[in-house]
C-alpha positions as CSV (number, residue, x, y, z in Angstrom):
1,M,152.2,93.6,111.5
2,N,149.1,95.3,112.6
3,Q,145.9,93.3,112.4
4,P,142.8,94.8,111.0
5,H,140.2,95.9,113.8
6,Q,137.6,93.5,114.4
7,A,134.1,94.7,115.7
8,D,133.6,93.3,119.2
9,T,130.6,91.0,118.5
10,S,130.4,90.0,122.3
11,D,129.3,93.7,123.1
12,P,125.6,94.3,123.2
13,A,126.3,97.8,122.2
14,S,128.4,96.7,119.2
15,P,127.0,97.7,115.8
16,V,127.9,94.2,114.2
17,R,126.3,91.3,116.4
18,R,126.0,87.8,115.4
19,W,122.7,86.1,114.7
20,R,121.9,83.9,118.0
21,P,119.8,80.8,117.3
22,L,118.0,81.3,121.0
23,E,117.0,84.7,120.2
24,G,115.3,83.7,117.0
25,A,113.5,80.8,118.6
26,A,112.5,83.0,121.6
27,A,110.9,85.4,118.8
28,G,109.3,82.5,117.0
29,R,107.6,81.4,120.3
30,R,106.5,85.0,121.1
31,G,105.0,85.0,117.8
32,W,103.2,81.6,118.2
33,S,102.1,82.9,121.4
34,L,100.7,85.9,119.7
35,L,98.7,84.2,117.1
36,R,97.6,81.6,119.7
37,D,96.2,84.7,121.9
38,A,94.4,86.4,118.8
39,A,92.7,83.0,117.8
40,R,91.5,82.8,121.3
41,R,90.2,86.3,121.1
42,W,88.6,85.5,117.8
43,L,86.8,82.5,119.1
44,D,86.0,83.8,122.6
45,D,84.2,87.1,121.0
46,G,82.2,85.2,118.5
47,G,84.2,86.0,115.6
48,A,82.4,83.7,113.3
49,Q,79.0,85.1,114.1
50,L,80.4,88.8,113.5
51,G,81.8,87.8,110.3
52,A,78.6,86.4,109.3
53,A,76.7,89.6,110.0
54,V,79.3,91.6,108.2
55,A,79.1,89.2,105.1
56,F,75.3,89.8,105.1
57,Y,75.6,93.6,105.0
58,A,78.6,93.4,102.5
59,V,76.6,91.4,99.7
60,F,74.2,94.1,99.6
61,A,76.5,96.7,99.7
62,M,78.9,94.9,96.9
63,A,77.0,96.7,93.9
64,P,77.0,100.2,95.2
65,L,80.7,99.7,96.1
66,L,81.8,98.7,92.8
67,V,79.9,101.3,91.3
68,V,81.6,103.9,92.9
69,A,85.0,102.4,92.7
70,I,84.5,102.1,88.7
71,A,83.4,105.7,88.6
72,I,86.5,106.8,90.2
73,A,88.7,104.7,88.4
74,G,86.7,105.5,85.0
75,V,87.6,109.0,85.5
76,V,91.2,108.4,84.7
77,F,91.3,105.1,82.6
78,G,87.5,105.1,80.9
79,E,84.7,103.7,82.2
80,D,85.1,100.3,80.1
81,A,88.6,99.9,81.1
82,A,88.0,100.3,84.6
83,R,84.8,97.8,84.7
84,G,86.9,95.1,82.7
85,H,89.8,95.3,85.3
86,I,87.6,95.2,88.2
87,V,85.5,92.3,87.0
88,G,88.5,90.4,86.1
89,Q,89.9,90.7,89.5
90,I,86.7,89.5,90.6
91,E,86.8,86.6,88.0
92,G,89.8,85.6,89.4
93,L,88.6,85.0,92.9
94,V,84.9,83.6,92.3
95,G,85.1,82.5,88.9
96,S,83.5,83.5,85.5
97,D,79.6,82.7,86.5
98,A,79.8,84.5,89.9
99,A,81.7,87.5,88.3
100,K,79.0,87.9,85.5
101,A,76.5,88.0,88.1
102,I,78.0,90.5,90.2
103,E,78.7,92.4,86.9
104,G,74.9,92.3,86.3
105,L,74.2,93.6,89.6
106,V,76.7,96.6,89.0
107,Q,74.9,97.4,85.6
108,S,71.4,97.3,87.1
109,A,72.7,99.6,90.3
110,W,74.0,102.3,88.2
111,R,71.6,103.1,85.3
112,H,72.3,107.0,84.3
113,P,69.5,108.8,85.5
114,H,68.2,111.9,83.3
115,G,67.9,115.2,85.2
116,L,69.9,116.8,88.0
117,V,67.4,116.1,90.9
118,A,67.4,112.1,89.4
119,T,71.2,112.1,89.5
120,L,71.5,113.4,92.9
121,L,68.9,110.9,94.3
122,G,70.6,108.0,92.5
123,V,74.3,109.0,93.6
124,G,73.0,109.7,97.1
125,S,71.2,105.8,97.3
126,L,74.2,104.6,95.9
127,L,76.5,106.2,98.7
128,I,74.1,105.3,101.5
129,G,74.2,101.5,100.2
130,A,77.8,101.7,99.9
131,T,78.3,103.0,103.4
132,G,75.9,100.8,105.0
133,V,78.2,98.0,105.5
134,F,80.6,99.9,107.4
135,G,78.3,100.3,110.3
136,E,78.3,96.7,110.9
137,L,81.9,96.2,110.4
138,R,82.5,99.0,113.0
139,S,80.4,97.1,115.6
140,A,82.1,93.8,114.9
141,L,85.9,95.7,115.4
142,N,84.5,97.2,118.4
143,A,83.7,94.1,120.0
144,I,86.8,92.1,118.7
145,G,89.1,95.0,120.4
146,H,86.8,95.4,123.4
147,V,86.1,99.1,122.8
148,K,83.5,101.0,124.2
149,A,80.8,102.1,121.4
150,R,80.4,106.1,121.4
151,K,76.9,107.3,122.6
152,S,74.5,107.6,119.9
153,G,73.6,110.7,118.6
154,L,73.5,113.1,115.5
155,G,77.4,114.1,116.0
156,T,78.3,110.2,116.3
157,L,76.1,109.3,113.3
158,V,77.7,112.1,111.1
159,R,81.2,111.3,111.9
160,A,80.5,107.4,111.2
161,R,79.0,108.3,107.7
162,L,81.8,110.6,106.9
163,V,84.5,108.0,107.9
164,A,82.5,105.5,105.7
165,F,82.4,107.9,102.8
166,A,86.2,108.6,103.3
167,L,86.6,104.7,103.0
168,V,84.5,104.4,100.1
169,L,86.5,107.1,98.2
170,G,89.7,105.4,99.3
171,F,88.4,102.1,97.9
172,G,87.8,103.6,94.7
173,F,91.2,105.3,94.7
174,L,92.9,102.1,95.5
175,S,91.3,100.8,92.4
176,I,93.1,103.4,90.5
177,A,96.2,102.7,92.2
178,S,95.7,98.5,91.2
179,L,94.9,99.6,87.7
180,V,98.1,101.7,87.5
181,L,100.4,98.9,88.9
182,S,98.9,96.3,86.5
183,A,99.5,98.5,83.4
184,A,103.0,99.3,85.0
185,T,103.6,95.2,85.2
186,A,102.2,94.4,82.0
187,G,104.4,97.1,80.3
188,L,107.4,96.1,82.3
189,G,106.8,92.5,80.9
190,A,106.5,93.7,77.3
191,Y,109.7,95.8,77.5
192,L,111.7,93.0,79.0
193,G,110.3,90.5,76.9
194,R,111.3,92.2,73.8
195,R,114.6,93.0,75.2
196,W,115.6,89.5,76.3
197,Q,113.6,86.9,74.3
198,N,115.6,83.9,75.9
199,V,114.0,84.3,79.5
200,G,110.4,83.9,78.6
201,E,109.6,81.4,81.6
202,G,111.8,83.0,84.4
203,L,110.3,86.5,83.3
204,A,106.9,85.1,83.4
205,A,107.4,83.8,87.1
206,A,109.2,87.0,88.4
207,L,106.3,89.1,86.9
208,A,103.9,86.9,88.5
209,L,105.7,87.1,91.8
210,L,105.9,90.7,91.5
211,D,101.9,90.9,90.8
212,V,101.2,89.3,93.8
213,L,103.7,91.3,95.8
214,L,101.9,94.4,94.8
215,S,98.5,93.3,95.2
216,T,99.4,92.1,98.7
217,A,100.7,95.6,99.6
218,V,97.5,97.3,98.2
219,L,95.3,94.9,100.1
220,T,97.5,95.9,103.1
221,L,96.8,99.5,102.8
222,A,93.0,98.6,102.5
223,F,92.8,96.4,105.6
224,A,95.1,99.2,107.7
225,A,92.6,101.7,106.8
226,L,89.9,99.9,107.9
227,L,91.6,98.5,111.3
228,R,92.6,102.0,111.9
229,W,89.6,104.2,111.1
230,L,86.5,102.3,111.7
231,P,86.9,101.4,115.4
232,D,85.5,104.1,117.7
233,T,88.8,103.7,119.7
234,P,91.7,103.3,117.0
235,P,94.1,100.9,117.6
236,S,97.9,101.9,117.2
237,W,99.3,102.2,113.9
238,R,101.8,99.2,114.6
239,A,98.7,97.0,115.7
240,A,96.8,98.2,112.5
241,R,99.9,97.5,110.3
242,W,100.7,94.0,111.6
243,G,96.8,92.8,111.6
244,A,96.5,94.3,108.2
245,L,99.3,92.5,106.9
246,C,98.1,89.1,108.3
247,S,94.9,89.6,107.0
248,A,96.5,90.4,103.3
249,L,98.8,87.3,103.7
250,L,95.8,85.0,104.7
251,F,93.6,86.7,101.9
252,A,96.5,85.9,99.3
253,I,96.4,82.1,100.6
254,G,92.7,81.6,100.7
255,K,92.7,82.9,97.1
256,H,94.2,79.6,95.9
257,L,92.9,77.4,98.7
258,I,89.5,78.3,98.3
259,G,89.4,78.4,94.3
260,L,90.6,74.6,94.7
261,Y,87.9,73.9,96.7
262,L,85.0,75.7,94.7
263,A,86.6,74.1,91.7
264,R,86.7,70.3,93.2
265,A,83.7,70.4,95.2
266,G,81.3,71.7,92.7
267,V,79.7,74.4,95.1
268,A,77.9,76.5,92.3
269,S,76.4,73.5,90.7
270,A,75.2,72.0,93.7
271,Y,73.0,74.8,94.4
272,G,71.7,75.6,91.0
273,A,70.5,78.6,90.0
274,A,71.5,80.3,93.5
275,G,75.3,78.6,93.1
276,S,76.9,82.0,92.2
277,L,75.2,83.9,95.3
278,V,76.7,80.9,97.2
279,V,79.9,81.6,95.7
280,I,79.8,85.3,96.6
281,M,78.6,84.7,100.0
282,L,81.6,82.2,100.9
283,W,84.3,84.6,99.7
284,V,82.6,87.8,101.7
285,Y,82.6,85.5,104.6
286,Y,86.1,84.4,104.3
287,S,87.1,88.1,103.7
288,A,85.5,88.9,107.0
289,Q,86.6,86.4,108.9
290,I,90.4,87.3,108.0
291,L,90.0,91.0,108.4
292,L,88.4,90.2,111.9
293,F,91.3,87.9,112.8
294,G,93.7,90.7,111.7
295,A,91.8,93.1,114.2
296,A,92.2,90.4,116.7
297,L,95.9,90.2,116.2
298,G,96.5,93.8,116.7
299,A,94.3,94.0,119.8
300,S,96.8,91.4,121.3
301,L,99.5,93.5,120.2
302,D,98.1,96.5,121.9
303,G,97.4,94.3,125.0
304,R,93.6,95.2,125.0
305,G,91.7,92.4,126.8
306,A,94.9,90.6,127.1
307,R,94.3,86.8,128.2
308,G,96.6,83.7,128.4
309,P,99.9,83.2,129.2
310,G,102.4,85.4,127.4
311,S,100.0,88.1,126.7
312,A,100.5,91.7,128.0
313,G,98.6,92.1,131.4
314,P,96.8,90.0,133.7
315,P,94.5,87.2,132.5
316,Q,90.9,88.5,132.7
317,A,87.7,86.8,133.6
318,P,85.3,85.9,130.7
319,G,83.4,89.1,129.6
320,Q,85.4,91.4,131.3
321,S,88.0,94.1,130.1
322,P,91.3,94.8,131.1
323,R,90.3,98.2,133.0
324,G,87.8,96.5,135.2
325,T,84.9,97.0,133.2
326,D,82.4,94.4,131.8
327,R,82.6,94.7,128.1
328,G,82.6,98.5,128.3
329,T,80.2,98.8,131.2
330,P,81.9,101.0,133.7
331,R,82.4,99.4,137.3
332,A,80.2,101.1,140.2
333,R,82.1,103.6,142.1
334,G,83.6,102.3,145.1
335,A,83.9,98.9,144.1
336,S,87.3,97.2,144.6
């Protein structure tokens, strides 16, 4: 009696291959080596100081950014609905007191001016404020990725402002996407709740997980856009994608850990009237750090300025880039 044909799993070219524990262990070691190299890069290049500078600029750009996001999302959903959703998301991160402080900043930043000239001046000042943080973030990403900055000039300035303006608009459209996904999740929950009334707890858990996954996906897109388009020499899409995913996951983890810390440590009450500002600064600083770590991970994937065992390319001396340059300064001609 003929036996059914079995695929040869010992042949590497066979379409059916068995999972081998040794291969999984090797992949785990490579992943750990990559994370270790990214952490070393982040430390050696001053990620903590760079993140502090970015956070300082981001606090001042926060209100203009939120105004632009609310204005864009308000075209589709209405200004009140857009503001309520965005402020609700912020409240989930920093608490009700800090969220009220941010909402007050937004209301102060956008007072509808009267007249065409006043409107144009108001919109222009908002856009300049919203794009200001991206210049500092670009410098930080250049430093982490060992990228030589472009020569300063009018063309470079115009390009940087256009990229920042596009990212601000993208931030607004991502707010629309977040609103759509939240509304879709709520509608799905209401429909399934009416259809199957005996699975309330399981349905709530599944919808909560779905909301986390969708939020992480939107955040990954935002981080990938920043990592890909802000540096003067963009990384590969592979590096931007994995760096953004790492940053988004760290953001999701930090959302709960920092929330527990703020609730137990009493940071807001310890600083009195400045407590809300301190909480906002903590969150912005953490967000800057995880974005820079994602950039370091992407640079390690691309092998830029590689260090240490297991990294692509030979180890470099401190302060030296992989092409024989000293932090972007060309080597003198004739040097060996």
